[in-house]
C-alpha positions as CSV (number, residue, x, y, z in Angstrom):
1,X,128.7,88.1,107.2
2,X,125.9,87.7,109.7
3,X,122.5,86.3,109.1
4,X,119.4,87.5,111.1
5,X,116.3,85.4,111.2
6,X,113.1,87.4,111.5
7,X,109.3,87.5,111.1
8,X,107.1,90.1,109.7
9,X,103.4,90.1,110.6
10,X,100.7,92.1,108.8
11,X,97.1,92.1,110.2
12,X,93.9,92.5,108.5
13,X,95.2,93.0,104.9
14,X,92.5,93.8,102.4
15,X,92.1,95.6,99.1
16,X,94.8,98.1,99.5
17,X,98.2,96.6,98.7
18,X,100.4,96.2,101.7
19,X,104.2,95.9,101.6
20,X,105.5,92.9,103.6
21,X,109.2,93.5,103.1
22,X,111.3,96.2,101.5
23,X,115.1,95.8,100.8
24,X,117.5,98.7,100.9
25,X,120.3,99.4,98.3
26,X,122.6,97.0,99.7
27,X,120.2,94.4,101.4
28,X,119.4,90.9,100.4
29,X,116.7,88.9,102.0
30,X,115.7,85.3,101.6
31,X,112.1,84.5,102.4
32,X,111.9,81.1,104.0
33,X,108.2,81.1,104.9
34,X,105.2,83.0,103.7
35,X,101.7,82.2,105.1
36,X,98.4,83.9,104.3
37,X,95.4,83.1,106.5
38,X,91.8,83.9,105.6
39,X,90.0,85.4,108.5
40,X,86.5,85.5,107.1
41,X,83.6,83.0,106.5
42,X,83.9,83.1,102.7
43,X,86.8,82.5,100.2
44,X,89.1,85.2,99.2
45,X,91.6,85.7,96.3
46,X,95.1,86.8,97.1
47,X,97.9,88.3,95.1
48,X,101.5,88.3,96.1
49,X,103.7,90.6,94.1
50,X,107.3,91.5,93.7
51,X,108.5,95.0,92.7
52,X,112.1,95.0,91.4
53,X,114.7,97.7,91.5
54,X,113.5,99.3,88.3
55,X,109.9,99.5,89.7
56,X,108.6,96.6,87.5
57,X,106.0,94.6,89.5
58,X,105.2,91.0,88.7
59,X,103.0,88.3,90.3
60,X,104.5,85.6,92.5
61,X,100.9,84.4,93.1
62,X,97.9,85.8,91.2
63,X,94.3,85.5,92.3
64,X,95.1,82.5,94.5
65,X,92.1,81.1,96.2
66,X,92.2,80.8,100.0
67,X,89.1,79.0,101.4
68,X,87.3,80.3,104.5
69,X,89.3,80.1,107.7
70,X,92.2,78.3,106.2
71,X,95.9,79.2,105.5
72,X,97.9,79.3,102.3
73,X,101.6,78.4,102.5
74,X,103.0,80.5,99.6
75,X,106.6,79.7,100.5
76,X,107.3,76.4,102.3
77,X,109.1,73.0,102.3
78,X,112.6,74.2,101.4
79,X,111.4,76.6,98.8
80,X,113.0,80.1,99.0
81,X,112.3,83.4,97.6
82,X,115.1,85.9,97.1
83,X,114.6,89.6,97.3
84,X,117.5,91.5,95.8
85,X,118.5,95.1,96.7
86,X,115.7,97.6,96.4
87,X,112.9,95.0,96.0
88,X,109.5,94.9,97.6
89,X,107.2,92.0,98.5
90,X,103.6,93.1,98.4
91,X,100.2,91.3,99.3
92,X,96.7,92.2,98.6
93,X,93.3,90.6,98.9
94,X,90.1,91.0,97.1
95,X,88.2,91.6,100.3
96,X,88.6,94.3,103.0
97,X,90.4,93.2,106.2
98,X,90.3,89.5,105.2
99,X,93.8,88.0,105.7
100,X,96.8,88.0,108.0
101,X,100.2,87.5,106.6
102,X,103.3,86.0,108.3
103,X,106.6,86.2,106.6
104,X,109.8,84.5,107.9
105,X,113.0,85.6,106.4
106,X,116.8,85.6,106.6
107,X,118.4,89.0,106.4
108,X,122.0,88.9,105.3
109,X,124.0,91.8,106.9
C-alpha cells in the first residue's frame, strides 16, 4: 500500500460552495492540514462541510469567523480528518471571492 502526499489549492472561494476533495469508490484520504485565508479587509464567515457516501452533508465548521487578512487553521497540530470512499470536502464563504484554501492530504493507494 502506497501513500501519496499532496496539496490542493482553491483560489478566491466565495458564496458558491467549492469542493476541495472528492474520494472515489475505493479511495481513502486523510486530511493532515486545512488552511483558509481571508483575502479581504473585513471579516468573513466560513463553512467547511463533509458529504458522505449517502449524500448526507454535515458541518465540520459552521460560520467560523476569519478576521481580515488572517488565516484559520481548520486541521492542524496532529489532528486528522478522514474521508472515506465517496466523500466530499466542501468550503464556502459568506462573501464573494474572499478566501483561499490550501488542503494537505495523504492519499492511500
